[in-house]
FIKOLZA-1660 file (N, C-alpha, C; in steps of 0.1 Angstrom, whole numbers, plus 5000, padded with zeros to 4 digits):
% residues 70
   i   px   py   pz ch aa at
   1 2556 9284 2636  A  M  N
   1 2552 9296 2626  A  M CA
   1 2557 9291 2612  A  M  C
   2 2550 9295 2603  A  D  N
   2 2553 9294 2590  A  D CA
   2 2562 9306 2583  A  D  C
   3 2568 9303 2571  A  K  N
   3 2577 9314 2569  A  K CA
   3 2574 9324 2565  A  K  C
   4 2558 9327 2558  A  M  N
   4 2560 9340 2556  A  M CA
   4 2554 9347 2570  A  M  C
   5 2550 9342 2579  A  L  N
   5 2547 9348 2591  A  L CA
   5 2558 9357 2598  A  L  C
   6 2571 9345 2596  A  M  N
   6 2586 9347 2601  A  M CA
   6 2589 9358 2594  A  M  C
   7 2586 9357 2581  A  D  N
   7 2592 9370 2573  A  D CA
   7 2586 9384 2576  A  D  C
   8 2572 9384 2580  A  A  N
   8 2563 9394 2583  A  A CA
   8 2568 9402 2596  A  A  C
   9 2572 9391 2607  A  F  N
   9 2575 9396 2621  A  F CA
   9 2589 9404 2617  A  F  C
  10 2600 9398 2609  A  E  N
  10 2612 9404 2610  A  E CA
  10 2612 9415 2599  A  E  C
  11 2605 9416 2591  A  K  N
  11 2603 9431 2584  A  K CA
  11 2596 9440 2593  A  K  C
  12 2584 9436 2599  A  L  N
  12 2580 9445 2607  A  L CA
  12 2592 9451 2622  A  L  C
  13 2596 9439 2628  A  Q  N
  13 2606 9445 2636  A  Q CA
  13 2619 9455 2628  A  Q  C
  14 2623 9453 2618  A  K  N
  14 2633 9459 2610  A  K CA
  14 2627 9471 2608  A  K  C
  15 2615 9473 2605  A  R  N
  15 2610 9486 2603  A  R CA
  15 2610 9498 2615  A  R  C
  16 2601 9489 2622  A  E  N
  16 2601 9497 2638  A  E CA
  16 2611 9504 2643  A  E  C
  17 2624 9494 2643  A  H  N
  17 2638 9500 2646  A  H CA
  17 2640 9509 2639  A  H  C
  18 2643 9509 2629  A  L  N
  18 2647 9520 2618  A  L CA
  18 2640 9534 2620  A  L  C
  19 2624 9533 2621  A  L  N
  19 2619 9544 2621  A  L CA
  19 2622 9549 2636  A  L  C
  20 2624 9543 2646  A  R  N
  20 2624 9544 2662  A  R CA
  20 2643 9553 2661  A  R  C
  21 2648 9548 2653  A  V  N
  21 2663 9555 2652  A  V CA
  21 2661 9566 2646  A  V  C
  22 2655 9568 2634  A  T  N
  22 2652 9581 2627  A  T CA
  22 2642 9591 2637  A  T  C
  23 2632 9586 2642  A  R  N
  23 2624 9596 2650  A  R CA
  23 2635 9602 2663  A  R  C
  24 2645 9594 2666  A  D  N
  24 2652 9596 2677  A  D CA
  24 2662 9607 2672  A  D  C
  25 2669 9607 2659  A  Q  N
  25 2675 9617 2653  A  Q CA
  25 2671 9629 2649  A  Q  C
  26 2659 9627 2648  A  M  N
  26 2652 9642 2645  A  M CA
  26 2649 9650 2657  A  M  C
  27 2649 9639 2667  A  G  N
  27 2644 9645 2680  A  G CA
  27 2655 9653 2686  A  G  C
  28 2666 9647 2684  A  L  N
  28 2681 9652 2689  A  L CA
  28 2688 9665 2680  A  L  C
  29 2681 9665 2668  A  G  N
  29 2682 9678 2660  A  G CA
  29 2693 9672 2651  A  G  C
  30 2696 9663 2648  A  R  N
  30 2710 9660 2640  A  R CA
  30 2701 9656 2625  A  R  C
  31 2687 9655 2621  A  I  N
  31 2683 9653 2608  A  I CA
  31 2672 9663 2608  A  I  C
  32 2667 9673 2597  A  T  N
  32 2657 9680 2598  A  T CA
  32 2645 9673 2595  A  T  C
  33 2632 9681 2596  A  K  N
  33 2618 9672 2595  A  K CA
  33 2618 9668 2582  A  K  C
  34 2623 9676 2570  A  E  N
  34 2621 9669 2558  A  E CA
  34 2631 9657 2557  A  E  C
  35 2643 9654 2559  A  E  N
  35 2651 9643 2559  A  E CA
  35 2645 9631 2567  A  E  C
  36 2636 9635 2576  A  F  N
  36 2629 9626 2581  A  F CA
  36 2617 9619 2577  A  F  C
  37 2613 9630 2568  A  K  N
  37 2601 9624 2562  A  K CA
  37 2606 9614 2547  A  K  C
  38 2617 9619 2543  A  S  N
  38 2622 9614 2533  A  S CA
  38 2627 9601 2536  A  S  C
  39 2636 9600 2550  A  R  N
  39 2640 9588 2554  A  R CA
  39 2630 9577 2558  A  R  C
  40 2617 9581 2564  A  E  N
  40 2604 9574 2570  A  E CA
  40 2597 9568 2556  A  E  C
  41 2600 9576 2544  A  E  N
  41 2591 9574 2535  A  E CA
  41 2600 9560 2527  A  E  C
  42 2614 9562 2526  A  Q  N
  42 2623 9547 2522  A  Q CA
  42 2623 9537 2532  A  Q  C
  43 2621 9538 2545  A  I  N
  43 2620 9527 2552  A  I CA
  43 2607 9521 2549  A  I  C
  44 2596 9527 2549  A  L  N
  44 2583 9521 2549  A  L CA
  44 2578 9513 2536  A  L  C
  45 2589 9519 2524  A  G  N
  45 2586 9514 2513  A  G CA
  45 2593 9500 2510  A  G  C
  46 2607 9502 2519  A  R  N
  46 2615 9490 2516  A  R CA
  46 2609 9478 2526  A  R  C
  47 2603 9481 2536  A  Y  N
  47 2600 9470 2544  A  Y CA
  47 2584 9470 2545  A  Y  C
  48 2580 9471 2534  A  A  N
  48 2563 9470 2534  A  A CA
  48 2562 9455 2533  A  A  C
  49 2551 9448 2537  A  L  N
  49 2548 9434 2536  A  L CA
  49 2539 9432 2522  A  L  C
  50 2542 9417 2519  A  T  N
  50 2539 9418 2506  A  T CA
  50 2526 9412 2510  A  T  C
  51 2515 9410 2498  A  D  N
  51 2501 9403 2503  A  D CA
  51 2501 9391 2510  A  D  C
  52 2510 9384 2504  A  S  N
  52 2510 9370 2514  A  S CA
  52 2514 9371 2529  A  S  C
  53 2522 9382 2530  A  E  N
  53 2529 9383 2544  A  E CA
  53 2516 9387 2554  A  E  C
  54 2511 9397 2546  A  Q  N
  54 2501 9405 2551  A  Q CA
  54 2491 9396 2556  A  Q  C
  55 2485 9387 2547  A  R  N
  55 2476 9377 2549  A  R CA
  55 2480 9369 2560  A  R  C
  56 2492 9365 2565  A  A  N
  56 2499 9356 2575  A  A CA
  56 2496 9360 2585  A  A  C
  57 2499 9375 2585  A  Y  N
  57 2501 9385 2599  A  Y CA
  57 2487 9386 2603  A  Y  C
  58 2477 9391 2596  A  D  N
  58 2466 9392 2600  A  D CA
  58 2456 9380 2605  A  D  C
  59 2463 9368 2598  A  Q  N
  59 2457 9355 2605  A  Q CA
  59 2460 9354 2617  A  Q  C
  60 2472 9356 2619  A  Y  N
  60 2481 9354 2631  A  Y CA
  60 2474 9363 2642  A  Y  C
  61 2470 9374 2638  A  L  N
  61 2465 9387 2647  A  L CA
  61 2451 9379 2652  A  L  C
  62 2444 9373 2643  A  R  N
  62 2431 9368 2646  A  R CA
  62 2431 9359 2657  A  R  C
  63 2440 9347 2653  A  M  N
  63 2441 9337 2663  A  M CA
  63 2446 9340 2675  A  M  C
  64 2452 9352 2677  A  A  N
  64 2461 9357 2688  A  A CA
  64 2445 9363 2700  A  A  C
  65 2439 9372 2688  A  Q  N
  65 2428 9377 2694  A  Q CA
  65 2416 9367 2700  A  Q  C
  66 2415 9352 2697  A  Q  N
  66 2407 9345 2697  A  Q CA
  66 2412 9337 2710  A  Q  C
  67 2425 9335 2707  A  K  N
  67 2428 9330 2723  A  K CA
  67 2427 9337 2737  A  K  C
  68 2429 9348 2733  A  R  N
  68 2429 9359 2745  A  R CA
  68 2412 9363 2748  A  R  C
  69 2404 9360 2739  A  S  N
  69 2389 9360 2746  A  S CA
  69 2383 9349 2752  A  S  C
  70 2395 9336 2753  A  K  N
  70 2389 9324 2756  A  K CA
  70 2391 9324 2770  A  K  C
% end
């Protein structure tokens, strides 16, 4: 895999992990819904894919879909 795709995967994994932790904290009552929304916004902004990472990820998804359909 090329570097852009690897960077995209790393960002998506970190983003999903942090969102899961934050959701769990809200579910356990450790943070309020407002605090959750604030943290969610920060996480999504911090781990947003760049245009080149998004293109690499989209291309990977298309290739994976083609392999599955054969």
